[in-house]
C-alpha positions as CSV (number, residue, x, y, z in Angstrom):
1,M,-44.7,-18.8,27.9
2,K,-41.6,-20.7,28.7
3,I,-42.8,-23.8,26.7
4,L,-43.6,-21.5,23.7
5,S,-40.2,-19.9,23.9
6,T,-38.5,-23.3,24.0
7,Q,-40.5,-24.6,21.0
8,V,-39.9,-21.4,18.9
9,S,-36.2,-21.6,19.7
10,G,-36.1,-25.2,18.6
11,L,-37.9,-24.4,15.4
12,L,-35.3,-21.7,14.6
13,Q,-32.4,-24.0,15.4
14,R,-33.8,-26.7,13.1
15,I,-34.1,-24.1,10.3
16,V,-30.5,-23.1,10.9
17,S,-29.2,-26.7,10.9
18,N,-31.3,-27.9,8.0
19,E,-31.5,-24.9,5.6
20,E,-28.2,-23.1,5.9
21,E,-27.1,-24.1,2.4
22,A,-30.5,-23.3,0.8
23,I,-30.4,-19.9,2.5
24,E,-27.0,-19.1,1.0
25,E,-28.2,-20.4,-2.4
26,T,-31.3,-18.2,-2.3
27,A,-29.2,-15.1,-1.4
28,R,-26.9,-15.9,-4.3
29,L,-29.9,-16.3,-6.7
30,L,-31.4,-13.0,-5.6
31,A,-28.0,-11.2,-5.8
32,Q,-27.9,-12.1,-9.5
33,A,-30.7,-9.6,-10.1
34,A,-28.9,-6.8,-8.1
35,V,-25.6,-7.4,-9.9
36,G,-27.4,-7.3,-13.3
37,E,-30.2,-5.1,-14.5
38,G,-32.9,-7.0,-12.7
39,R,-35.2,-6.6,-9.6
40,V,-35.7,-8.8,-6.6
41,I,-39.4,-9.5,-6.8
42,L,-41.0,-10.6,-3.5
43,A,-44.1,-12.7,-4.2
44,A,-45.5,-13.4,-0.7
45,F,-48.9,-15.1,-0.1
46,G,-51.1,-14.9,3.0
47,E,-49.3,-14.2,6.2
48,M,-45.9,-14.4,4.4
49,E,-46.7,-10.8,3.3
50,A,-45.0,-9.9,6.6
51,V,-41.7,-10.5,4.8
52,T,-42.6,-8.1,2.0
53,F,-43.6,-5.4,4.5
54,T,-40.3,-5.9,6.4
55,A,-38.2,-5.9,3.2
56,L,-39.8,-2.8,1.8
57,D,-40.9,-0.7,4.8
58,G,-38.6,-2.0,7.6
59,V,-35.7,-0.3,9.3
60,E,-33.2,-1.9,6.9
61,P,-34.9,-2.3,3.5
62,F,-33.9,-5.1,1.1
63,S,-31.9,-3.4,-1.6
64,G,-33.4,-3.8,-5.1
65,A,-36.6,-5.4,-3.8
66,V,-40.1,-4.8,-5.1
67,R,-43.5,-6.2,-4.3
68,Y,-45.0,-8.7,-6.7
69,E,-48.3,-7.6,-8.2
70,S,-50.5,-10.0,-10.1
71,G,-50.0,-9.5,-13.9
72,M,-46.7,-7.5,-13.5
73,A,-44.1,-8.0,-16.3
74,I,-41.2,-10.1,-15.0
75,E,-38.1,-9.9,-17.1
76,S,-35.3,-12.5,-17.5
77,A,-32.9,-10.4,-15.4
78,D,-35.4,-10.4,-12.5
79,R,-35.2,-12.9,-9.7
80,V,-38.3,-13.8,-7.7
81,W,-38.6,-15.1,-4.2
82,L,-41.9,-16.8,-3.7
83,L,-43.0,-17.2,-0.1
84,T,-46.1,-19.2,0.9
85,R,-47.2,-21.2,3.9
86,S,-47.9,-24.3,1.9
87,V,-46.8,-25.8,-1.4
88,N,-50.5,-26.4,-2.1
89,D,-51.4,-22.7,-2.3
90,P,-53.0,-22.4,-5.8
91,S,-51.9,-18.8,-6.4
92,A,-48.3,-19.6,-5.5
93,L,-48.3,-22.7,-7.7
94,E,-49.8,-20.7,-10.6
95,L,-47.0,-18.1,-10.3
96,A,-44.3,-20.8,-10.0
97,R,-45.5,-22.6,-13.1
98,S,-45.6,-19.4,-15.0
99,L,-42.0,-18.5,-14.0
100,A,-40.8,-21.9,-14.9
101,E,-42.4,-21.7,-18.3
102,Q,-40.7,-18.4,-18.9
103,F,-37.3,-19.8,-17.6
104,I,-37.2,-17.0,-14.9
105,P,-35.2,-18.3,-11.9
106,F,-36.9,-18.1,-8.6
107,G,-36.5,-19.3,-5.1
108,A,-39.3,-20.6,-2.9
109,L,-40.1,-20.9,0.8
110,A,-42.8,-23.1,2.2
111,A,-43.4,-25.3,5.2
112,E,-43.1,-28.7,3.5
113,K,-39.9,-30.6,2.8
114,P,-38.7,-31.0,-0.8
115,D,-39.8,-34.4,-2.0
116,E,-41.3,-36.1,-5.1
117,D,-44.8,-34.8,-4.2
118,N,-43.6,-31.2,-3.8
119,E,-44.1,-29.5,-7.2
120,L,-43.1,-26.1,-5.9
121,A,-39.7,-27.4,-4.8
122,D,-39.3,-29.2,-8.2
123,L,-40.0,-25.9,-10.1
124,A,-37.8,-23.6,-7.9
125,Y,-34.1,-23.0,-8.4
126,T,-33.7,-22.8,-4.7
127,Y,-36.1,-24.1,-2.0
128,I,-36.2,-23.4,1.8
129,S,-38.5,-25.4,4.1
130,T,-39.6,-23.9,7.4
131,G,-40.4,-27.5,8.5
132,L,-43.5,-26.1,10.3
133,L,-46.0,-28.8,9.5
134,K,-48.1,-28.8,12.7
135,G,-48.6,-26.6,15.7
136,L,-45.7,-26.3,18.2
137,L,-47.9,-26.8,21.4
138,P,-50.5,-29.3,22.4
139,G,-54.0,-27.8,22.6
140,E,-56.7,-28.6,25.2
141,N,-58.3,-31.3,22.9
142,G,-55.1,-33.0,21.8
143,E,-54.7,-30.9,18.7
144,R,-51.5,-29.0,17.9
145,I,-51.7,-25.2,18.1
146,V,-49.5,-22.2,17.4
147,Q,-48.1,-22.3,13.9
148,P,-45.8,-19.2,13.6
149,H,-45.3,-19.4,9.8
150,A,-44.7,-15.7,9.4
151,L,-42.2,-15.7,12.3
152,A,-40.2,-18.5,10.7
153,A,-40.3,-16.8,7.3
154,L,-39.1,-13.5,8.9
155,F,-36.2,-15.4,10.5
156,I,-35.3,-16.9,7.2
157,Y,-35.7,-13.5,5.5
158,E,-33.2,-12.0,7.9
159,A,-30.7,-14.8,7.2
160,V,-31.1,-14.4,3.5
161,K,-30.7,-10.7,3.7
162,L,-27.5,-11.0,5.8
163,A,-26.0,-13.2,3.1
164,Y,-27.3,-11.1,0.3
165,D,-25.9,-7.8,1.7
166,E,-22.6,-9.5,2.3
167,M,-22.5,-10.7,-1.3
168,L,-23.2,-7.1,-2.5
169,G,-20.8,-5.6,-0.1
170,E,-23.5,-3.5,1.7
């Protein structure tokens, strides 16, 4: 338990030190929708749906946020935050390409770092990496286990929400 706590703490500290600027930029991007006539659309895939549940049904809801539904109309005033475990998620990439074609600004969150092979990071206006590319702990057979993608995303969500609420004066 102590090793897990240490590793999770280290993961969150790396996110803070590496992604602080991207978190602020994402909050600013999403605040554009709230200031205008748009919605903040949360498009979460897989276990990242934990963020959507927290944003919509949590104790402190995310002001102006709605859940992405496949096929929903997205307007130019809307801002989308796309959350996925991996940049290789076909559904997430399909949505990202569609948003880019429509010139709808969106932020993205995924495990991988932004590099030349990261199409999602290239398409997104803002990009946050959890940096969680392998398990935090060694398993019995030498493999890496414990990949808390949802936990990392919820931590980032709370940081984005703090900045967003501050920008909107809430």
